[in-house]
C-alpha positions as a LaTeX table, in Angstrom:
\begin{tabular}{lrrr}
\hline
Residue & $x$ (\AA) & $y$ (\AA) & $z$ (\AA) \\
\hline
Met1 & 15.95 & $-23.09$ & 11.41 \\
Lys2 & 18.28 & $-25.70$ & 12.97 \\
Tyr3 & 15.83 & $-28.50$ & 12.27 \\
Leu4 & 14.77 & $-27.42$ & 8.78 \\
Ile5 & 16.71 & $-29.63$ & 6.40 \\
Pro6 & 16.18 & $-29.00$ & 2.65 \\
Ser7 & 13.83 & $-31.98$ & 2.14 \\
Glu8 & 11.61 & $-30.79$ & 5.03 \\
Ile9 & 11.53 & $-27.25$ & 3.62 \\
Val10 & 10.36 & $-28.64$ & 0.27 \\
Ser11 & 7.74 & $-30.80$ & 2.01 \\
Glu12 & 6.45 & $-27.74$ & 3.86 \\
Leu13 & 6.21 & $-25.76$ & 0.61 \\
Asp14 & 4.42 & $-28.71$ & $-1.06$ \\
Lys15 & 1.48 & $-28.18$ & 1.32 \\
Tyr16 & 0.67 & $-24.86$ & $-0.35$ \\
Ile17 & 2.37 & $-24.81$ & $-3.77$ \\
Ile18 & 1.88 & $-27.34$ & $-6.56$ \\
Gly19 & 4.88 & $-28.36$ & $-8.67$ \\
Gln20 & 7.87 & $-26.03$ & $-9.22$ \\
Asn21 & 10.26 & $-28.52$ & $-7.59$ \\
Lys22 & 13.38 & $-26.88$ & $-9.02$ \\
Ala23 & 12.48 & $-23.52$ & $-7.46$ \\
Lys24 & 11.61 & $-25.17$ & $-4.14$ \\
Arg25 & 14.95 & $-27.01$ & $-4.05$ \\
Ser26 & 16.87 & $-23.80$ & $-4.78$ \\
Val27 & 15.24 & $-21.77$ & $-2.00$ \\
Ala28 & 15.55 & $-24.72$ & 0.41 \\
Ile29 & 19.30 & $-24.92$ & $-0.23$ \\
Ala30 & 19.66 & $-21.14$ & 0.15 \\
Leu31 & 17.83 & $-21.27$ & 3.48 \\
Arg32 & 19.83 & $-24.22$ & 4.80 \\
Asn33 & 23.07 & $-22.46$ & 3.81 \\
Arg34 & 22.15 & $-19.67$ & 6.23 \\
Trp35 & 22.13 & $-22.14$ & 9.11 \\
Arg36 & 25.38 & $-23.71$ & 7.85 \\
Arg37 & 27.06 & $-20.29$ & 7.74 \\
Arg38 & 26.29 & $-19.71$ & 11.41 \\
Gln39 & 28.10 & $-22.95$ & 12.32 \\
Val40 & 31.27 & $-21.89$ & 10.46 \\
Pro41 & 34.16 & $-20.41$ & 12.53 \\
Gly42 & 33.93 & $-16.63$ & 13.00 \\
Glu43 & 36.77 & $-15.52$ & 10.71 \\
Leu44 & 35.25 & $-17.32$ & 7.71 \\
Arg45 & 31.58 & $-16.75$ & 8.58 \\
Asp46 & 31.52 & $-13.11$ & 7.44 \\
Glu47 & 33.09 & $-14.07$ & 4.10 \\
Ile48 & 30.24 & $-16.40$ & 3.15 \\
Val49 & 27.60 & $-14.35$ & 1.35 \\
Pro50 & 24.08 & $-15.58$ & 0.49 \\
Lys51 & 23.54 & $-17.01$ & $-2.98$ \\
Asn52 & 20.75 & $-14.81$ & $-4.31$ \\
Ile53 & 18.16 & $-16.29$ & $-6.66$ \\
Ile54 & 16.33 & $-15.17$ & $-9.80$ \\
Leu55 & 13.01 & $-16.95$ & $-10.38$ \\
Ile56 & 12.06 & $-16.81$ & $-14.05$ \\
Gly57 & 8.51 & $-17.49$ & $-15.19$ \\
Pro58 & 5.17 & $-15.96$ & $-16.20$ \\
Thr59 & 2.83 & $-14.43$ & $-13.66$ \\
Gly60 & 0.74 & $-16.71$ & $-11.48$ \\
Val61 & 3.06 & $-19.74$ & $-11.36$ \\
Gly62 & 4.06 & $-19.38$ & $-7.70$ \\
Lys63 & 7.17 & $-17.16$ & $-7.61$ \\
Thr64 & 5.93 & $-14.81$ & $-4.89$ \\
Glu65 & 4.10 & $-17.54$ & $-2.98$ \\
Ile66 & 7.26 & $-19.66$ & $-2.64$ \\
Ser67 & 9.15 & $-16.76$ & $-1.05$ \\
Arg68 & 6.26 & $-15.71$ & 1.18 \\
Arg69 & 5.62 & $-19.21$ & 2.52 \\
Leu70 & 9.33 & $-19.64$ & 3.09 \\
Ser71 & 9.41 & $-16.58$ & 5.33 \\
Leu72 & 6.23 & $-17.56$ & 7.20 \\
Phe73 & 7.34 & $-20.92$ & 8.51 \\
Thr74 & 10.90 & $-19.75$ & 9.27 \\
Glu75 & 9.58 & $-16.51$ & 10.88 \\
Ser76 & 12.09 & $-14.54$ & 8.84 \\
Pro77 & 11.48 & $-10.81$ & 8.25 \\
Phe78 & 10.11 & $-10.65$ & 4.70 \\
Ile79 & 9.15 & $-7.82$ & 2.40 \\
Lys80 & 8.08 & $-7.76$ & $-1.23$ \\
Val81 & 8.96 & $-4.76$ & $-3.39$ \\
Glu82 & 8.49 & $-4.03$ & $-7.08$ \\
Ala83 & 11.77 & $-3.07$ & $-8.71$ \\
Ser84 & 9.86 & $-0.87$ & $-11.18$ \\
Lys85 & 8.80 & 1.46 & $-8.32$ \\
Phe86 & 12.37 & 2.57 & $-7.78$ \\
Thr87 & 13.96 & 5.32 & $-9.82$ \\
Glu88 & 17.46 & 6.56 & $-10.33$ \\
Val89 & 18.74 & 8.84 & $-7.56$ \\
Gly90 & 17.76 & 12.43 & $-8.28$ \\
Tyr91 & 14.44 & 11.59 & $-9.89$ \\
Val92 & 11.02 & 11.46 & $-8.27$ \\
Gly93 & 10.36 & 8.01 & $-6.87$ \\
Arg94 & 11.27 & 5.67 & $-4.02$ \\
Asp95 & 14.81 & 5.45 & $-2.76$ \\
Val96 & 16.26 & 1.92 & $-3.06$ \\
Glu97 & 17.38 & 2.01 & 0.59 \\
Ser98 & 13.73 & 2.29 & 1.65 \\
Met99 & 13.28 & $-1.47$ & 1.26 \\
Ala100 & 15.85 & $-2.12$ & 4.00 \\
Arg101 & 14.17 & 0.51 & 6.19 \\
Asp102 & 10.76 & $-1.03$ & 5.61 \\
Leu103 & 12.13 & $-4.48$ & 6.48 \\
Val104 & 13.53 & $-3.18$ & 9.79 \\
Glu105 & 10.25 & $-1.39$ & 10.58 \\
Leu106 & 8.39 & $-4.64$ & 9.95 \\
Ala107 & 10.76 & $-6.64$ & 12.18 \\
Val108 & 10.53 & $-4.08$ & 15.03 \\
Thr109 & 6.72 & $-4.04$ & 14.86 \\
Arg110 & 6.59 & $-7.84$ & 14.93 \\
Gly111 & 9.08 & $-7.89$ & 17.81 \\
Lys112 & 6.93 & $-5.46$ & 19.82 \\
Val113 & 3.85 & $-7.63$ & 19.32 \\
Gln114 & 5.72 & $-10.77$ & 20.43 \\
Glu115 & 7.13 & $-9.07$ & 23.54 \\
Gln116 & 3.71 & $-7.64$ & 24.43 \\
Asp117 & 2.24 & $-11.15$ & 24.20 \\
Leu118 & 4.81 & $-12.33$ & 26.76 \\
Val119 & 3.81 & $-9.64$ & 29.28 \\
Lys120 & 0.09 & $-9.74$ & 28.47 \\
Glu121 & $-0.89$ & $-11.28$ & 31.83 \\
Lys122 & 1.16 & $-8.80$ & 33.87 \\
Ala123 & $-0.18$ & $-5.90$ & 31.78 \\
Arg124 & $-3.73$ & $-7.09$ & 32.40 \\
Gln125 & $-3.13$ & $-7.17$ & 36.16 \\
Asn126 & $-1.67$ & $-3.65$ & 36.15 \\
Ala127 & $-4.58$ & $-2.42$ & 34.02 \\
Glu128 & $-7.01$ & $-3.97$ & 36.50 \\
Glu129 & $-5.40$ & $-2.07$ & 39.40 \\
Arg130 & $-5.57$ & 1.18 & 37.44 \\
Met131 & $-9.22$ & 0.54 & 36.62 \\
Leu132 & $-10.03$ & $-0.09$ & 40.29 \\
Asp133 & $-8.31$ & 3.21 & 41.13 \\
Leu134 & $-10.61$ & 4.94 & 38.65 \\
Leu135 & $-13.71$ & 3.28 & 40.05 \\
Leu136 & $-12.68$ & 3.69 & 43.70 \\
Pro137 & $-9.89$ & 6.27 & 44.18 \\
Arg138 & $-7.39$ & 5.44 & 46.93 \\
Thr139 & $-7.42$ & 9.03 & 48.21 \\
Gly140 & $-10.59$ & 10.45 & 49.77 \\
Leu141 & $-11.94$ & 6.92 & 50.14 \\
Lys142 & $-15.67$ & 6.58 & 49.78 \\
Asp143 & $-18.01$ & 3.85 & 50.89 \\
Ala144 & $-20.52$ & 2.34 & 48.54 \\
Asp145 & $-22.41$ & $-0.79$ & 47.82 \\
Pro146 & $-21.28$ & $-1.49$ & 44.24 \\
Val147 & $-23.85$ & $-4.21$ & 43.81 \\
Ala148 & $-26.67$ & $-1.74$ & 44.41 \\
Asp149 & $-25.23$ & 0.77 & 41.90 \\
Lys150 & $-26.88$ & $-0.24$ & 38.63 \\
Ala151 & $-27.21$ & 3.13 & 36.88 \\
Gly152 & $-23.49$ & 3.72 & 36.24 \\
Gly153 & $-21.66$ & 6.96 & 36.96 \\
Ser154 & $-19.74$ & 7.74 & 40.15 \\
Leu155 & $-20.41$ & 5.68 & 43.30 \\
Asp156 & $-22.58$ & 7.26 & 46.03 \\
Ser157 & $-20.60$ & 7.16 & 49.28 \\
Thr158 & $-19.80$ & 8.23 & 52.80 \\
Ala159 & $-16.50$ & 8.26 & 54.67 \\
Ile160 & $-15.33$ & 4.76 & 55.65 \\
Thr161 & $-12.40$ & 3.04 & 57.27 \\
Gln162 & $-9.39$ & 1.53 & 55.49 \\
Asp163 & $-10.65$ & $-2.02$ & 56.11 \\
Ser164 & $-14.05$ & $-1.47$ & 54.56 \\
Ser165 & $-12.34$ & 0.24 & 51.62 \\
Ala166 & $-10.30$ & $-2.89$ & 50.97 \\
Ser167 & $-13.47$ & $-4.96$ & 51.15 \\
Thr168 & $-15.22$ & $-2.66$ & 48.67 \\
Arg169 & $-12.22$ & $-2.81$ & 46.33 \\
Glu170 & $-12.32$ & $-6.61$ & 46.34 \\
Lys171 & $-16.07$ & $-6.53$ & 45.65 \\
Leu172 & $-15.39$ & $-4.28$ & 42.68 \\
Arg173 & $-12.56$ & $-6.57$ & 41.52 \\
Gly174 & $-14.93$ & $-9.54$ & 41.50 \\
Met175 & $-17.54$ & $-7.57$ & 39.57 \\
Leu176 & $-14.91$ & $-6.34$ & 37.11 \\
Arg177 & $-13.66$ & $-9.85$ & 36.41 \\
Gly178 & $-17.22$ & $-11.11$ & 36.12 \\
Gly179 & $-18.03$ & $-8.51$ & 33.46 \\
Lys180 & $-20.74$ & $-6.85$ & 35.57 \\
Leu181 & $-19.14$ & $-3.41$ & 35.19 \\
Asp182 & $-18.52$ & $-3.58$ & 31.43 \\
Asp183 & $-21.30$ & $-1.10$ & 30.61 \\
Arg184 & $-20.30$ & 1.47 & 33.23 \\
Tyr185 & $-18.58$ & 4.60 & 31.87 \\
Val186 & $-15.33$ & 5.95 & 33.34 \\
Asp187 & $-13.29$ & 9.09 & 32.65 \\
Leu188 & $-9.93$ & 8.07 & 31.23 \\
Asp189 & $-6.79$ & 10.07 & 30.47 \\
Val190 & $-5.28$ & 8.79 & 27.21 \\
Ser191 & $-2.17$ & 10.01 & 25.42 \\
Asp192 & $-2.84$ & 12.39 & 22.56 \\
Arg193 & $-1.18$ & 10.86 & 19.51 \\
Ser194 & $-1.97$ & 13.67 & 17.10 \\
Met195 & 1.12 & 15.39 & 15.75 \\
Pro196 & 1.54 & 18.61 & 13.80 \\
Met197 & 1.73 & 18.03 & 10.08 \\
Val198 & 5.10 & 18.78 & 8.47 \\
Glu199 & 5.37 & 19.03 & 4.71 \\
Ile200 & 8.74 & 18.83 & 3.02 \\
Phe201 & 9.26 & 19.86 & $-0.57$ \\
Ser202 & 12.19 & 18.09 & $-2.10$ \\
Asn203 & 13.20 & 16.61 & $-5.45$ \\
Val204 & 14.05 & 13.33 & $-3.71$ \\
Gly205 & 11.98 & 10.98 & $-1.62$ \\
Met206 & 11.31 & 11.47 & 2.06 \\
Glu207 & 13.61 & 8.51 & 2.78 \\
Glu208 & 16.60 & 10.41 & 1.35 \\
Leu209 & 16.40 & 12.99 & 4.13 \\
Gly210 & 17.30 & 10.34 & 6.70 \\
Ile211 & 15.40 & 12.19 & 9.43 \\
Asn212 & 12.20 & 11.08 & 11.07 \\
Phe213 & 10.48 & 14.37 & 11.79 \\
Arg214 & 7.61 & 12.75 & 13.65 \\
Asp215 & 10.01 & 11.18 & 16.18 \\
Met216 & 12.09 & 14.35 & 16.41 \\
Leu217 & 9.08 & 16.55 & 17.14 \\
Gly218 & 7.71 & 13.93 & 19.51 \\
Gly219 & 10.84 & 14.29 & 21.62 \\
Ile220 & 10.66 & 18.11 & 21.67 \\
Leu221 & 6.96 & 18.69 & 22.23 \\
Pro222 & 5.41 & 17.78 & 25.60 \\
Lys223 & 3.44 & 14.56 & 25.62 \\
Gly224 & $-0.20$ & 15.64 & 25.84 \\
Thr225 & $-3.11$ & 13.70 & 27.25 \\
Lys226 & $-6.80$ & 14.09 & 26.67 \\
Arg227 & $-9.72$ & 12.98 & 28.80 \\
Arg228 & $-12.42$ & 10.83 & 27.28 \\
Lys229 & $-15.32$ & 8.77 & 28.48 \\
Ala230 & $-15.17$ & 5.07 & 27.74 \\
Lys231 & $-16.96$ & 1.92 & 28.80 \\
Val232 & $-15.06$ & $-0.16$ & 31.33 \\
Ser233 & $-14.55$ & $-2.99$ & 28.82 \\
Glu234 & $-13.02$ & $-0.60$ & 26.27 \\
Ala235 & $-11.00$ & 1.26 & 28.92 \\
Met236 & $-9.50$ & $-2.03$ & 30.12 \\
Glu237 & $-8.18$ & $-2.72$ & 26.61 \\
Ile238 & $-6.67$ & 0.78 & 26.39 \\
Leu239 & $-5.03$ & 0.49 & 29.82 \\
Ala240 & $-3.73$ & $-3.04$ & 29.10 \\
Glu241 & $-2.12$ & $-1.83$ & 25.87 \\
Glu242 & $-0.47$ & 1.12 & 27.65 \\
Glu243 & 0.83 & $-1.18$ & 30.40 \\
Ala244 & 2.17 & $-3.71$ & 27.89 \\
Gln245 & 4.07 & $-0.97$ & 26.05 \\
Ser246 & 5.60 & 0.27 & 29.29 \\
Leu247 & 6.64 & $-3.25$ & 30.38 \\
Ile248 & 8.63 & $-4.18$ & 27.26 \\
Asp249 & 12.28 & $-3.22$ & 26.80 \\
Leu250 & 12.19 & $-1.33$ & 23.50 \\
Asp251 & 15.99 & $-1.23$ & 23.15 \\
Lys252 & 16.11 & $-5.02$ & 23.42 \\
Val253 & 13.32 & $-5.36$ & 20.84 \\
Ile254 & 15.21 & $-3.12$ & 18.40 \\
Arg255 & 18.49 & $-4.99$ & 18.90 \\
Lys256 & 16.84 & $-8.33$ & 18.24 \\
Ala257 & 14.94 & $-6.98$ & 15.22 \\
Ile258 & 18.08 & $-5.56$ & 13.59 \\
Glu259 & 19.98 & $-8.80$ & 14.22 \\
Lys260 & 17.12 & $-10.82$ & 12.73 \\
Val261 & 17.01 & $-8.61$ & 9.64 \\
Glu262 & 20.77 & $-8.81$ & 9.15 \\
Gln263 & 20.98 & $-12.58$ & 9.63 \\
Ser264 & 17.71 & $-13.93$ & 8.25 \\
Gly265 & 15.91 & $-11.13$ & 6.35 \\
Ile266 & 14.43 & $-11.89$ & 2.92 \\
Ile267 & 13.75 & $-9.21$ & 0.31 \\
Phe268 & 11.67 & $-10.28$ & $-2.68$ \\
Leu269 & 12.42 & $-8.08$ & $-5.70$ \\
Asp270 & 9.53 & $-8.51$ & $-8.10$ \\
Glu271 & 9.50 & $-7.38$ & $-11.75$ \\
Ile272 & 13.27 & $-7.20$ & $-11.97$ \\
Asp273 & 12.96 & $-7.75$ & $-15.72$ \\
Lys274 & 11.30 & $-4.31$ & $-15.96$ \\
Ile275 & 14.60 & $-2.61$ & $-15.06$ \\
Ala276 & 16.68 & $-4.67$ & $-17.47$ \\
Gly277 & 17.55 & $-2.77$ & $-20.66$ \\
Arg278 & 18.79 & $-4.15$ & $-23.95$ \\
Asn279 & 22.45 & $-3.58$ & $-24.71$ \\
Gly280 & 23.13 & $-0.41$ & $-26.66$ \\
Ala281 & 19.65 & 0.96 & $-26.10$ \\
His282 & 18.92 & 4.62 & $-25.46$ \\
Gly283 & 16.20 & 6.64 & $-23.70$ \\
Pro284 & 14.30 & 4.92 & $-20.90$ \\
Asp285 & 16.76 & 1.99 & $-20.86$ \\
Val286 & 19.45 & 4.33 & $-19.55$ \\
Ser287 & 17.29 & 5.12 & $-16.53$ \\
Arg288 & 16.61 & 1.40 & $-15.97$ \\
Glu289 & 20.32 & 0.77 & $-15.86$ \\
Gly290 & 20.63 & 3.59 & $-13.34$ \\
Val291 & 18.13 & 1.82 & $-11.05$ \\
Gln292 & 20.21 & $-1.35$ & $-11.29$ \\
Arg293 & 23.35 & 0.56 & $-10.30$ \\
Asp294 & 21.51 & 2.05 & $-7.32$ \\
Leu295 & 20.26 & $-1.38$ & $-6.27$ \\
Leu296 & 23.70 & $-2.95$ & $-6.61$ \\
Pro297 & 25.26 & $-1.65$ & $-3.34$ \\
Ile298 & 22.24 & $-2.89$ & $-1.33$ \\
Val299 & 22.42 & $-6.35$ & $-2.93$ \\
Glu300 & 26.22 & $-6.51$ & $-2.64$ \\
Gly301 & 26.10 & $-5.49$ & 0.98 \\
Ser302 & 26.18 & $-2.03$ & 2.50 \\
Thr303 & 25.10 & $-0.20$ & 5.63 \\
Val304 & 21.72 & 1.51 & 5.54 \\
Ile305 & 20.89 & 4.18 & 8.12 \\
Thr306 & 17.45 & 3.70 & 9.65 \\
Lys307 & 15.72 & 5.48 & 12.52 \\
Tyr308 & 16.56 & 2.45 & 14.67 \\
Gly309 & 20.26 & 2.55 & 13.81 \\
Pro310 & 22.56 & 1.24 & 11.05 \\
Val311 & 21.64 & $-2.05$ & 9.37 \\
Lys312 & 24.00 & $-4.15$ & 7.25 \\
Thr313 & 22.54 & $-5.81$ & 4.17 \\
Asp314 & 25.49 & $-8.18$ & 3.56 \\
His315 & 23.63 & $-11.34$ & 4.57 \\
Ile316 & 20.06 & $-10.49$ & 3.58 \\
Leu317 & 18.78 & $-13.02$ & 1.04 \\
Phe318 & 17.50 & $-11.39$ & $-2.16$ \\
Ile319 & 15.06 & $-13.37$ & $-4.29$ \\
Ala320 & 14.29 & $-11.64$ & $-7.58$ \\
Ser321 & 11.60 & $-12.62$ & $-10.06$ \\
Gly322 & 10.44 & $-11.67$ & $-13.50$ \\
Ala323 & 8.67 & $-13.01$ & $-16.56$ \\
Phe324 & 11.60 & $-12.12$ & $-18.86$ \\
His325 & 9.37 & $-12.23$ & $-21.97$ \\
Thr326 & 11.20 & $-9.54$ & $-23.94$ \\
Val327 & 14.55 & $-9.47$ & $-22.12$ \\
Lys328 & 16.93 & $-12.07$ & $-20.67$ \\
Pro329 & 18.75 & $-12.24$ & $-17.33$ \\
Ser330 & 21.91 & $-11.53$ & $-19.34$ \\
Asp331 & 20.45 & $-8.09$ & $-20.18$ \\
Leu332 & 21.01 & $-7.06$ & $-16.56$ \\
Ile333 & 24.28 & $-5.21$ & $-15.96$ \\
Pro334 & 27.16 & $-7.69$ & $-15.37$ \\
Glu335 & 27.61 & $-6.68$ & $-11.72$ \\
Met336 & 23.93 & $-7.41$ & $-11.01$ \\
Gln337 & 24.10 & $-10.74$ & $-12.82$ \\
Gly338 & 27.05 & $-11.72$ & $-10.64$ \\
Arg339 & 25.03 & $-11.04$ & $-7.50$ \\
Phe340 & 22.29 & $-13.48$ & $-8.56$ \\
Pro341 & 24.21 & $-16.68$ & $-9.28$ \\
Ile342 & 21.19 & $-19.01$ & $-9.05$ \\
Arg343 & 18.66 & $-18.85$ & $-11.90$ \\
Val344 & 15.59 & $-21.06$ & $-11.81$ \\
Glu345 & 12.98 & $-21.28$ & $-14.54$ \\
Leu346 & 9.49 & $-22.08$ & $-13.28$ \\
Asp347 & 7.20 & $-24.28$ & $-15.31$ \\
Ala348 & 4.04 & $-23.00$ & $-16.96$ \\
Leu349 & 0.85 & $-24.43$ & $-15.47$ \\
Gly350 & $-1.48$ & $-26.75$ & $-17.40$ \\
Lys351 & $-4.70$ & $-28.68$ & $-16.79$ \\
Asn352 & $-3.15$ & $-31.22$ & $-14.41$ \\
Glu353 & $-1.52$ & $-28.52$ & $-12.27$ \\
Phe354 & $-4.76$ & $-26.52$ & $-12.16$ \\
Tyr355 & $-6.67$ & $-29.61$ & $-10.99$ \\
Arg356 & $-4.15$ & $-30.18$ & $-8.21$ \\
Ile357 & $-4.18$ & $-26.47$ & $-7.22$ \\
Leu358 & $-7.97$ & $-26.64$ & $-6.87$ \\
Thr359 & $-7.93$ & $-29.73$ & $-4.65$ \\
Glu360 & $-4.59$ & $-30.53$ & $-2.97$ \\
Pro361 & $-3.11$ & $-27.57$ & $-1.00$ \\
Lys362 & $-4.11$ & $-26.88$ & 2.60 \\
Asn363 & $-5.61$ & $-23.60$ & 1.39 \\
Ala364 & $-7.06$ & $-25.05$ & $-1.85$ \\
Leu365 & $-9.46$ & $-22.78$ & $-3.71$ \\
Leu366 & $-12.37$ & $-25.24$ & $-3.53$ \\
Leu367 & $-11.94$ & $-25.57$ & 0.24 \\
Gln368 & $-12.10$ & $-21.78$ & 0.58 \\
Tyr369 & $-15.44$ & $-21.55$ & $-1.26$ \\
Ile370 & $-16.86$ & $-24.55$ & 0.63 \\
Ala371 & $-15.91$ & $-22.89$ & 3.94 \\
Leu372 & $-17.38$ & $-19.52$ & 2.87 \\
Leu373 & $-20.76$ & $-21.01$ & 1.95 \\
Arg374 & $-20.84$ & $-23.20$ & 5.05 \\
Thr375 & $-21.18$ & $-19.98$ & 7.06 \\
Glu376 & $-24.60$ & $-19.56$ & 5.37 \\
Gly377 & $-25.57$ & $-23.17$ & 6.15 \\
Val378 & $-25.05$ & $-24.21$ & 2.51 \\
Asp379 & $-23.14$ & $-27.43$ & 1.78 \\
Leu380 & $-21.26$ & $-26.96$ & $-1.52$ \\
Val381 & $-20.15$ & $-30.16$ & $-3.28$ \\
Phe382 & $-17.85$ & $-30.34$ & $-6.33$ \\
Glu383 & $-17.97$ & $-33.49$ & $-8.41$ \\
Asn384 & $-14.66$ & $-34.71$ & $-9.82$ \\
Asp385 & $-15.61$ & $-34.23$ & $-13.48$ \\
Ala386 & $-16.64$ & $-30.62$ & $-12.70$ \\
Val387 & $-13.21$ & $-29.88$ & $-11.22$ \\
Glu388 & $-11.53$ & $-31.41$ & $-14.27$ \\
Gln389 & $-13.67$ & $-29.24$ & $-16.55$ \\
Ile390 & $-12.79$ & $-26.07$ & $-14.59$ \\
Ala391 & $-9.08$ & $-26.92$ & $-14.93$ \\
Ala392 & $-9.43$ & $-27.58$ & $-18.66$ \\
Ile393 & $-11.24$ & $-24.28$ & $-19.23$ \\
Ala394 & $-8.59$ & $-22.38$ & $-17.24$ \\
Glu395 & $-5.85$ & $-23.88$ & $-19.43$ \\
Glu396 & $-7.74$ & $-23.09$ & $-22.63$ \\
Val397 & $-8.48$ & $-19.47$ & $-21.66$ \\
Asn398 & $-4.84$ & $-18.95$ & $-20.67$ \\
Asn399 & $-3.70$ & $-20.29$ & $-24.04$ \\
Asn400 & $-6.16$ & $-18.18$ & $-26.04$ \\
Thr401 & $-5.76$ & $-14.92$ & $-24.11$ \\
Glu402 & $-3.01$ & $-13.81$ & $-21.71$ \\
Asn403 & $-1.37$ & $-16.49$ & $-19.59$ \\
Ile404 & $-1.87$ & $-15.35$ & $-15.99$ \\
Gly405 & $-1.23$ & $-18.77$ & $-14.48$ \\
Ala406 & $-3.19$ & $-19.93$ & $-11.44$ \\
Arg407 & $-4.80$ & $-16.51$ & $-11.04$ \\
Arg408 & $-7.11$ & $-17.51$ & $-13.90$ \\
Leu409 & $-8.76$ & $-19.99$ & $-11.54$ \\
His410 & $-9.88$ & $-17.14$ & $-9.27$ \\
Thr411 & $-11.69$ & $-15.30$ & $-12.09$ \\
Ile412 & $-13.33$ & $-18.51$ & $-13.36$ \\
Met413 & $-14.46$ & $-19.62$ & $-9.89$ \\
Glu414 & $-15.95$ & $-16.22$ & $-9.08$ \\
Phe415 & $-17.98$ & $-16.19$ & $-12.30$ \\
Leu416 & $-18.98$ & $-19.84$ & $-11.91$ \\
Leu417 & $-20.30$ & $-19.41$ & $-8.35$ \\
Glu418 & $-21.64$ & $-15.86$ & $-8.67$ \\
Asp419 & $-25.34$ & $-16.84$ & $-8.53$ \\
Ile420 & $-24.84$ & $-19.30$ & $-5.67$ \\
Leu421 & $-22.88$ & $-16.76$ & $-3.60$ \\
Phe422 & $-25.57$ & $-14.13$ & $-4.19$ \\
Glu423 & $-28.55$ & $-16.35$ & $-3.37$ \\
Ala424 & $-26.96$ & $-18.29$ & $-0.47$ \\
Pro425 & $-28.56$ & $-16.28$ & 2.40 \\
Asn426 & $-32.09$ & $-16.75$ & 0.92 \\
Thr427 & $-31.90$ & $-20.23$ & $-0.58$ \\
Lys428 & $-33.87$ & $-23.12$ & 0.91 \\
Glu429 & $-31.63$ & $-25.61$ & $-0.86$ \\
Lys430 & $-28.94$ & $-26.45$ & 1.70 \\
Arg431 & $-26.95$ & $-28.81$ & $-0.53$ \\
Val432 & $-25.63$ & $-27.51$ & $-3.86$ \\
Val433 & $-23.84$ & $-29.91$ & $-6.22$ \\
Ile434 & $-21.54$ & $-28.55$ & $-8.94$ \\
Asp435 & $-21.26$ & $-31.07$ & $-11.78$ \\
Lys436 & $-19.74$ & $-30.97$ & $-15.26$ \\
Ser437 & $-22.99$ & $-29.91$ & $-16.95$ \\
Tyr438 & $-23.34$ & $-26.93$ & $-14.58$ \\
Val439 & $-19.79$ & $-25.80$ & $-15.39$ \\
Glu440 & $-20.36$ & $-26.16$ & $-19.14$ \\
Lys441 & $-23.67$ & $-24.30$ & $-18.96$ \\
Lys442 & $-22.09$ & $-21.35$ & $-17.12$ \\
Leu443 & $-18.77$ & $-21.11$ & $-18.95$ \\
Asn444 & $-18.82$ & $-22.67$ & $-22.42$ \\
Asp445 & $-20.50$ & $-19.75$ & $-24.24$ \\
Ile446 & $-18.09$ & $-17.22$ & $-22.77$ \\
Lys447 & $-15.09$ & $-19.46$ & $-23.38$ \\
Ala448 & $-16.08$ & $-19.87$ & $-27.04$ \\
Asp449 & $-16.26$ & $-16.11$ & $-27.57$ \\
Glu450 & $-12.62$ & $-15.07$ & $-27.26$ \\
Asp451 & $-13.37$ & $-11.33$ & $-27.13$ \\
Leu452 & $-15.95$ & $-11.85$ & $-24.37$ \\
Ser453 & $-13.70$ & $-14.16$ & $-22.36$ \\
Arg454 & $-10.97$ & $-11.50$ & $-22.33$ \\
Tyr455 & $-13.34$ & $-9.25$ & $-20.37$ \\
Ile456 & $-15.05$ & $-11.79$ & $-18.12$ \\
Leu457 & $-12.59$ & $-14.64$ & $-17.56$ \\
\hline
\end{tabular}
């Protein structure tokens, strides 16, 4: 994060997201402010809280993608939640604190994977020794010519000396590394991960109980193992995974994960407009306001109890988004408004933006389809006027039906290329050119029939 200055963050986002420069600048500043806070003297550092952001705009304009890409290239723990899935405390639904728990779980899992990658080589060596012990037990040593044993199963043998045993073990090691033993079957003791099912009947979510019954029972019940037959290649993977888990320091992983969540976690609150009620309203709006009041302590900063220990949410960055078609950000309760000081309105997408989305990003939609068909040996070529026509049709359909932003391109492209994708494995034509006339032939009739386009495009 030290080297990510705001202009570089925007440049990185430009590789995947077209336009929306105001939103990119806002998230870039918010991210850089995190690094700046860490350079501030200790007594003032804790007083500087993140400036949370509300992204306002219709669906499909890049709100979620901006946040997701931001977390990917900064390696920040990131989770997306829909605000409408939460309910007021006491009603059936998810507890608001579950998003912090899920974020910690995600960070711990990612930390385990990273630590296991660091000890992968050592784990592989240990697994190799364990596999050789299975193939040639150290006790009751037996002599055999492993090269002559082609049928699999246990090695035929007679009593031998320690020296010849070492020689046999090295022969087996060479065969194991050369893949010559991959089809042999071995008996392997693996941990039994099945746990008794526990059902809890409660008028609140499972998260509210604050107890992880699976972990609790796992500590009480004896750890069982079960014997199974497996090919050497499969058994090596199982043993390597077990060794990697035993080599990592889980307490260290958890400490680092919690620190990362507290200092650089990002929670994306989608559909926040769905929990905003109009002033003076009754009925469901009262419950929506209740959800906001439950969310408020998490956004303001509180301590959430997780199975890995307490986690503070004071410096987690919250990015909220919503279309705000029927309500305004000012319809949120005043305390919630105060916790989201930055409001950014994203621009609606038109023909020019659609054209750029199809062609410019590193993961551009046209590049994806070209790569997919290349696997069948088919070279797909899009002429420029065809791409312009696709963009124009996407804009027109969005204007005439519901505006779903760039997602409209996915539905149009799937319908446009349906026949080619279906026939690709059987076609003798290895070069397919998409021109303007092909696009018009496939799409114009449907586009003209508004009722039909609502169903198909």
